[in-house]
N, C-alpha and C positions, 0 to 999 in steps of 0.2 A: 522705610529701610529697603523694602523689596523694590519699590519704585526706583530708587537710586541704583540698586544692583542691576535691574533690567536696563536702565539707561547706560550703565558702564558696559554691559555685555553688548548692547546695540552699537555703541561707539567702537568697540574692539572687533566687531564682526568683519570689517573690511581688512584689518590687519591679519586676523586669523585666516581669512580666505587666502590672502596673499602668501602667508606662510605655508599653508597647505599646498598651494600651487608650487611653491619652491621645493617642498619635500617630494611632491609627486614627480617633479622634473629631475631631481637629483638621482643619478644612476648609482650612487653609493648606497642608497636605501634599498631594502629588500623589495623585489618586484611585487610580492603579495601586498605589502603595505602601500606601495604606489598605486596599485590597482584599486585597493579599498578606498584610498583618498579620492581617486578619480570617480569611483561609483558614488561616493558620498557627495562630492561636489555636484555631480550631475543630478542626483536625487533632489538635493536642496534647490537646484535651479529649476526643478519641475520636469526634468527629463528622466523620470523614473523608469526602471526596467519594465519589461512586459510582464504582466501578471496573469495573462491568459495562457492556457495550455492548448496547443494544436493537437487534436487527436484524429488519427486516421484509422478507419475501420476497414479491414479487408473485405472483399466480396464474400469470402468463405465465412467470416464471422457474421456478416449480415444475413447470409442464408441460414446459418445455424440458429441465430437468435430469432429469425422470423418463422422458423419451423419449416421452411422450404426444404431443408436438408437436415437429416437426422444423423447423429453420430452414435454408433453403438459402442459404448465403452465397456460392455460386458456387465454393467451394473443394472439393477432393476429395483423398482420400488416395491415389487411384489414380494410377499413372504414366500419362502420355499414351501413347496407342497409337503403336506404331512405324509410321511411314508407309513404304509400300513405295517402294523406289527407282524412279525413273523408268526406263522401259525403255531398254535400251542402244540407241544409234543403230544403224540398219540399215546394215551395211557397203555401201559403194558397189560396184557390180558390177565384177568384175575382167575386164579384157580380155586375152585370150590371143592372142599373136601366133605365127604360125608362124615357126619358125626358118629362116633361109636357110642353105642349104648351100653 
């Protein structure tokens, strides 16, 4: 059963491709649909789009990442210094009274 279905699909492939080309060329169809058809046809023909990404790194980024150039963002990994506690208040003088006998 699957074999017959695969054969029918293979036989219809040429007609399907012709139909897609007609849809792609018909200006009455939405441009987005026409572009998708074109991309699909090109992908199936082996002309797949570029999968790599071109990345350009500026000289500044290279210098920063290599450590040749440091940027101070005002942040540090150091913990803030512990501030000394304010001095304890001086005790008020104690008055001693003589005991009465």
